[in-house]
FIMARLUM-655136 format. One record per residue (C-alpha): residue number from 1; residue in three letters; x, y, z. Coordinates in Angstrom, 1 decimal. Layout:
N
<pt><k>NUM</k><r>ALA</r><c1>X</c1><c2>Y</c2><c3>Z</c3></pt>
...
//
This chain:
137
<pt><k>1</k><r>UNK</r><c1>-13.4</c1><c2>27.5</c2><c3>4.6</c3></pt>
<pt><k>2</k><r>UNK</r><c1>-13.7</c1><c2>27.8</c2><c3>0.7</c3></pt>
<pt><k>3</k><r>UNK</r><c1>-15.1</c1><c2>24.7</c2><c3>-0.9</c3></pt>
<pt><k>4</k><r>UNK</r><c1>-14.1</c1><c2>24.1</c2><c3>-4.6</c3></pt>
<pt><k>5</k><r>UNK</r><c1>-15.0</c1><c2>20.8</c2><c3>-6.1</c3></pt>
<pt><k>6</k><r>UNK</r><c1>-15.3</c1><c2>19.0</c2><c3>-3.0</c3></pt>
<pt><k>7</k><r>UNK</r><c1>-12.4</c1><c2>20.2</c2><c3>-1.4</c3></pt>
<pt><k>8</k><r>UNK</r><c1>-11.9</c1><c2>22.7</c2><c3>1.4</c3></pt>
<pt><k>9</k><r>UNK</r><c1>-8.8</c1><c2>25.2</c2><c3>0.3</c3></pt>
<pt><k>10</k><r>UNK</r><c1>-7.0</c1><c2>26.9</c2><c3>3.0</c3></pt>
<pt><k>11</k><r>UNK</r><c1>-8.7</c1><c2>30.3</c2><c3>3.2</c3></pt>
<pt><k>12</k><r>UNK</r><c1>-5.6</c1><c2>32.6</c2><c3>4.9</c3></pt>
<pt><k>13</k><r>UNK</r><c1>-3.2</c1><c2>32.0</c2><c3>1.5</c3></pt>
<pt><k>14</k><r>UNK</r><c1>-3.5</c1><c2>33.8</c2><c3>-1.4</c3></pt>
<pt><k>15</k><r>UNK</r><c1>-6.0</c1><c2>32.2</c2><c3>-4.1</c3></pt>
<pt><k>16</k><r>UNK</r><c1>-2.9</c1><c2>30.9</c2><c3>-6.5</c3></pt>
<pt><k>17</k><r>UNK</r><c1>-1.4</c1><c2>29.4</c2><c3>-3.9</c3></pt>
<pt><k>18</k><r>UNK</r><c1>-4.7</c1><c2>27.7</c2><c3>-2.3</c3></pt>
<pt><k>19</k><r>UNK</r><c1>-5.7</c1><c2>26.1</c2><c3>-5.5</c3></pt>
<pt><k>20</k><r>UNK</r><c1>-2.5</c1><c2>24.3</c2><c3>-5.6</c3></pt>
<pt><k>21</k><r>UNK</r><c1>-4.4</c1><c2>22.1</c2><c3>-2.8</c3></pt>
<pt><k>22</k><r>UNK</r><c1>-6.3</c1><c2>20.4</c2><c3>-5.5</c3></pt>
<pt><k>23</k><r>UNK</r><c1>-5.0</c1><c2>17.3</c2><c3>-6.9</c3></pt>
<pt><k>24</k><r>UNK</r><c1>-3.6</c1><c2>17.5</c2><c3>-10.2</c3></pt>
<pt><k>25</k><r>UNK</r><c1>-3.7</c1><c2>21.6</c2><c3>-10.0</c3></pt>
<pt><k>26</k><r>UNK</r><c1>0.0</c1><c2>23.5</c2><c3>-9.9</c3></pt>
<pt><k>27</k><r>UNK</r><c1>1.0</c1><c2>26.9</c2><c3>-10.2</c3></pt>
<pt><k>28</k><r>UNK</r><c1>0.9</c1><c2>27.0</c2><c3>-13.6</c3></pt>
<pt><k>29</k><r>UNK</r><c1>-2.5</c1><c2>25.6</c2><c3>-13.9</c3></pt>
<pt><k>30</k><r>UNK</r><c1>-3.8</c1><c2>27.8</c2><c3>-10.8</c3></pt>
<pt><k>31</k><r>UNK</r><c1>-2.8</c1><c2>30.9</c2><c3>-12.5</c3></pt>
<pt><k>32</k><r>UNK</r><c1>-4.6</c1><c2>29.8</c2><c3>-15.8</c3></pt>
<pt><k>33</k><r>UNK</r><c1>-7.9</c1><c2>28.8</c2><c3>-14.2</c3></pt>
<pt><k>34</k><r>UNK</r><c1>-7.9</c1><c2>32.9</c2><c3>-12.3</c3></pt>
<pt><k>35</k><r>UNK</r><c1>-7.0</c1><c2>34.1</c2><c3>-15.5</c3></pt>
<pt><k>36</k><r>UNK</r><c1>-9.9</c1><c2>32.8</c2><c3>-17.1</c3></pt>
<pt><k>37</k><r>UNK</r><c1>-12.2</c1><c2>33.2</c2><c3>-14.2</c3></pt>
<pt><k>38</k><r>UNK</r><c1>-11.3</c1><c2>36.9</c2><c3>-14.0</c3></pt>
<pt><k>39</k><r>UNK</r><c1>-9.9</c1><c2>36.9</c2><c3>-10.2</c3></pt>
<pt><k>40</k><r>UNK</r><c1>-6.5</c1><c2>38.8</c2><c3>-9.2</c3></pt>
<pt><k>41</k><r>UNK</r><c1>-4.1</c1><c2>36.4</c2><c3>-7.8</c3></pt>
<pt><k>42</k><r>UNK</r><c1>-3.2</c1><c2>38.4</c2><c3>-5.1</c3></pt>
<pt><k>43</k><r>UNK</r><c1>-6.7</c1><c2>38.0</c2><c3>-3.6</c3></pt>
<pt><k>44</k><r>UNK</r><c1>-7.0</c1><c2>35.7</c2><c3>-0.3</c3></pt>
<pt><k>45</k><r>UNK</r><c1>-9.2</c1><c2>32.6</c2><c3>-0.3</c3></pt>
<pt><k>46</k><r>UNK</r><c1>-11.2</c1><c2>34.5</c2><c3>2.6</c3></pt>
<pt><k>47</k><r>UNK</r><c1>-12.1</c1><c2>36.9</c2><c3>0.5</c3></pt>
<pt><k>48</k><r>UNK</r><c1>-13.6</c1><c2>35.0</c2><c3>-2.5</c3></pt>
<pt><k>49</k><r>UNK</r><c1>-17.5</c1><c2>36.1</c2><c3>-2.6</c3></pt>
<pt><k>50</k><r>UNK</r><c1>-19.9</c1><c2>32.9</c2><c3>-3.6</c3></pt>
<pt><k>51</k><r>UNK</r><c1>-19.9</c1><c2>33.9</c2><c3>-7.2</c3></pt>
<pt><k>52</k><r>UNK</r><c1>-16.4</c1><c2>34.4</c2><c3>-7.4</c3></pt>
<pt><k>53</k><r>UNK</r><c1>-16.1</c1><c2>30.5</c2><c3>-6.3</c3></pt>
<pt><k>54</k><r>UNK</r><c1>-18.4</c1><c2>29.5</c2><c3>-9.2</c3></pt>
<pt><k>55</k><r>UNK</r><c1>-16.7</c1><c2>31.1</c2><c3>-11.2</c3></pt>
<pt><k>56</k><r>UNK</r><c1>-13.4</c1><c2>29.3</c2><c3>-10.6</c3></pt>
<pt><k>57</k><r>UNK</r><c1>-15.2</c1><c2>26.0</c2><c3>-10.3</c3></pt>
<pt><k>58</k><r>UNK</r><c1>-17.0</c1><c2>26.6</c2><c3>-14.0</c3></pt>
<pt><k>59</k><r>UNK</r><c1>-13.3</c1><c2>27.9</c2><c3>-14.9</c3></pt>
<pt><k>60</k><r>UNK</r><c1>-12.2</c1><c2>24.3</c2><c3>-13.9</c3></pt>
<pt><k>61</k><r>UNK</r><c1>-14.4</c1><c2>22.1</c2><c3>-15.5</c3></pt>
<pt><k>62</k><r>UNK</r><c1>-14.5</c1><c2>23.8</c2><c3>-19.1</c3></pt>
<pt><k>63</k><r>UNK</r><c1>-10.8</c1><c2>23.9</c2><c3>-18.5</c3></pt>
<pt><k>64</k><r>UNK</r><c1>-10.7</c1><c2>20.4</c2><c3>-19.4</c3></pt>
<pt><k>65</k><r>UNK</r><c1>-8.0</c1><c2>19.0</c2><c3>-17.4</c3></pt>
<pt><k>66</k><r>UNK</r><c1>-8.6</c1><c2>16.2</c2><c3>-15.1</c3></pt>
<pt><k>67</k><r>UNK</r><c1>-8.6</c1><c2>17.0</c2><c3>-11.6</c3></pt>
<pt><k>68</k><r>UNK</r><c1>-9.4</c1><c2>15.5</c2><c3>-8.2</c3></pt>
<pt><k>69</k><r>UNK</r><c1>-11.2</c1><c2>12.3</c2><c3>-8.6</c3></pt>
<pt><k>70</k><r>UNK</r><c1>-11.5</c1><c2>12.1</c2><c3>-12.1</c3></pt>
<pt><k>71</k><r>UNK</r><c1>-7.1</c1><c2>12.1</c2><c3>-12.4</c3></pt>
<pt><k>72</k><r>UNK</r><c1>-6.8</c1><c2>9.8</c2><c3>-9.3</c3></pt>
<pt><k>73</k><r>UNK</r><c1>-9.3</c1><c2>7.1</c2><c3>-11.0</c3></pt>
<pt><k>74</k><r>UNK</r><c1>-7.2</c1><c2>6.9</c2><c3>-14.3</c3></pt>
<pt><k>75</k><r>UNK</r><c1>-3.9</c1><c2>6.9</c2><c3>-12.6</c3></pt>
<pt><k>76</k><r>UNK</r><c1>-5.1</c1><c2>3.7</c2><c3>-10.4</c3></pt>
<pt><k>77</k><r>UNK</r><c1>-6.2</c1><c2>2.2</c2><c3>-13.8</c3></pt>
<pt><k>78</k><r>UNK</r><c1>-3.0</c1><c2>2.9</c2><c3>-15.6</c3></pt>
<pt><k>79</k><r>UNK</r><c1>-1.7</c1><c2>0.9</c2><c3>-12.6</c3></pt>
<pt><k>80</k><r>UNK</r><c1>-3.9</c1><c2>-2.1</c2><c3>-12.5</c3></pt>
<pt><k>81</k><r>UNK</r><c1>-3.5</c1><c2>-2.3</c2><c3>-16.3</c3></pt>
<pt><k>82</k><r>UNK</r><c1>0.5</c1><c2>-2.8</c2><c3>-15.9</c3></pt>
<pt><k>83</k><r>UNK</r><c1>-0.2</c1><c2>-5.2</c2><c3>-13.0</c3></pt>
<pt><k>84</k><r>UNK</r><c1>-3.0</c1><c2>-7.3</c2><c3>-15.0</c3></pt>
<pt><k>85</k><r>UNK</r><c1>-0.8</c1><c2>-7.5</c2><c3>-18.1</c3></pt>
<pt><k>86</k><r>UNK</r><c1>2.4</c1><c2>-8.5</c2><c3>-16.1</c3></pt>
<pt><k>87</k><r>UNK</r><c1>4.6</c1><c2>-6.0</c2><c3>-17.0</c3></pt>
<pt><k>88</k><r>UNK</r><c1>8.2</c1><c2>-5.8</c2><c3>-15.5</c3></pt>
<pt><k>89</k><r>UNK</r><c1>6.7</c1><c2>-2.0</c2><c3>-14.2</c3></pt>
<pt><k>90</k><r>UNK</r><c1>3.3</c1><c2>-3.7</c2><c3>-13.0</c3></pt>
<pt><k>91</k><r>UNK</r><c1>5.5</c1><c2>-6.2</c2><c3>-11.1</c3></pt>
<pt><k>92</k><r>UNK</r><c1>7.6</c1><c2>-3.5</c2><c3>-9.4</c3></pt>
<pt><k>93</k><r>UNK</r><c1>4.3</c1><c2>-1.7</c2><c3>-8.3</c3></pt>
<pt><k>94</k><r>UNK</r><c1>3.0</c1><c2>-5.2</c2><c3>-6.4</c3></pt>
<pt><k>95</k><r>UNK</r><c1>6.0</c1><c2>-5.9</c2><c3>-4.9</c3></pt>
<pt><k>96</k><r>UNK</r><c1>6.4</c1><c2>-1.9</c2><c3>-3.5</c3></pt>
<pt><k>97</k><r>UNK</r><c1>9.7</c1><c2>-1.6</c2><c3>-4.9</c3></pt>
<pt><k>98</k><r>UNK</r><c1>10.4</c1><c2>1.7</c2><c3>-7.0</c3></pt>
<pt><k>99</k><r>UNK</r><c1>9.5</c1><c2>1.5</c2><c3>-10.5</c3></pt>
<pt><k>100</k><r>UNK</r><c1>11.6</c1><c2>3.5</c2><c3>-12.3</c3></pt>
<pt><k>101</k><r>UNK</r><c1>15.1</c1><c2>1.7</c2><c3>-12.4</c3></pt>
<pt><k>102</k><r>UNK</r><c1>16.5</c1><c2>3.7</c2><c3>-9.1</c3></pt>
<pt><k>103</k><r>UNK</r><c1>18.5</c1><c2>1.5</c2><c3>-6.7</c3></pt>
<pt><k>104</k><r>UNK</r><c1>17.2</c1><c2>-0.2</c2><c3>-3.8</c3></pt>
<pt><k>105</k><r>UNK</r><c1>20.6</c1><c2>-1.6</c2><c3>-2.1</c3></pt>
<pt><k>106</k><r>UNK</r><c1>21.0</c1><c2>1.1</c2><c3>0.0</c3></pt>
<pt><k>107</k><r>UNK</r><c1>18.2</c1><c2>3.4</c2><c3>-0.8</c3></pt>
<pt><k>108</k><r>UNK</r><c1>14.5</c1><c2>3.1</c2><c3>-1.5</c3></pt>
<pt><k>109</k><r>UNK</r><c1>13.4</c1><c2>3.7</c2><c3>2.0</c3></pt>
<pt><k>110</k><r>UNK</r><c1>10.0</c1><c2>4.9</c2><c3>1.1</c3></pt>
<pt><k>111</k><r>UNK</r><c1>8.7</c1><c2>2.3</c2><c3>-1.3</c3></pt>
<pt><k>112</k><r>UNK</r><c1>10.0</c1><c2>-0.6</c2><c3>1.0</c3></pt>
<pt><k>113</k><r>UNK</r><c1>8.8</c1><c2>1.1</c2><c3>4.0</c3></pt>
<pt><k>114</k><r>UNK</r><c1>11.0</c1><c2>0.9</c2><c3>7.4</c3></pt>
<pt><k>115</k><r>UNK</r><c1>13.8</c1><c2>-1.3</c2><c3>7.8</c3></pt>
<pt><k>116</k><r>UNK</r><c1>13.0</c1><c2>-5.0</c2><c3>9.5</c3></pt>
<pt><k>117</k><r>UNK</r><c1>15.5</c1><c2>-5.6</c2><c3>11.8</c3></pt>
<pt><k>118</k><r>UNK</r><c1>17.2</c1><c2>-8.9</c2><c3>11.8</c3></pt>
<pt><k>119</k><r>UNK</r><c1>16.2</c1><c2>-11.2</c2><c3>14.1</c3></pt>
<pt><k>120</k><r>UNK</r><c1>18.9</c1><c2>-11.9</c2><c3>16.8</c3></pt>
<pt><k>121</k><r>UNK</r><c1>19.0</c1><c2>-15.3</c2><c3>18.4</c3></pt>
<pt><k>122</k><r>UNK</r><c1>20.4</c1><c2>-15.3</c2><c3>22.0</c3></pt>
<pt><k>123</k><r>UNK</r><c1>22.1</c1><c2>-18.5</c2><c3>22.6</c3></pt>
<pt><k>124</k><r>UNK</r><c1>21.8</c1><c2>-19.9</c2><c3>26.5</c3></pt>
<pt><k>125</k><r>UNK</r><c1>24.4</c1><c2>-22.2</c2><c3>27.9</c3></pt>
<pt><k>126</k><r>UNK</r><c1>23.4</c1><c2>-25.8</c2><c3>28.0</c3></pt>
<pt><k>127</k><r>UNK</r><c1>23.9</c1><c2>-27.0</c2><c3>31.2</c3></pt>
<pt><k>128</k><r>UNK</r><c1>26.7</c1><c2>-30.1</c2><c3>31.1</c3></pt>
<pt><k>129</k><r>UNK</r><c1>25.3</c1><c2>-33.0</c2><c3>30.7</c3></pt>
<pt><k>130</k><r>UNK</r><c1>25.8</c1><c2>-35.6</c2><c3>33.8</c3></pt>
<pt><k>131</k><r>UNK</r><c1>28.5</c1><c2>-37.9</c2><c3>33.8</c3></pt>
<pt><k>132</k><r>UNK</r><c1>26.9</c1><c2>-41.5</c2><c3>33.3</c3></pt>
<pt><k>133</k><r>UNK</r><c1>28.1</c1><c2>-43.7</c2><c3>36.2</c3></pt>
<pt><k>134</k><r>UNK</r><c1>30.8</c1><c2>-46.0</c2><c3>36.3</c3></pt>
<pt><k>135</k><r>UNK</r><c1>29.9</c1><c2>-49.4</c2><c3>35.5</c3></pt>
<pt><k>136</k><r>UNK</r><c1>30.0</c1><c2>-52.1</c2><c3>38.4</c3></pt>
<pt><k>137</k><r>UNK</r><c1>31.8</c1><c2>-54.7</c2><c3>38.5</c3></pt>
//
């Protein structure tokens, strides 16, 4: 399995599709990377030589886009900044609710998690109270 920037990419797929397994790389950027490295898009990942893998890695570093760890770190820092300043978006992130104005009454299960069932209280019938003894005269 070829390893590019610390990520194993699938070997049976075409290299332009396999590069999309890197966080922050989509189809367009994948094709740009391959064009810069001089590798045809139709080639399978398992057919890459060590030289081609190193050319892909050098092209990714040269292109200047943030991918994988750097991109993840930047996104987390942006979210932390929003939470720290107490903005509306930061509070939504903190509560685990949708951030971009979606409705939450019926949807938003991805952010809110599975439904929490309402507690059902089963009442047991109370035993009838014993009749007080009649007072003696």
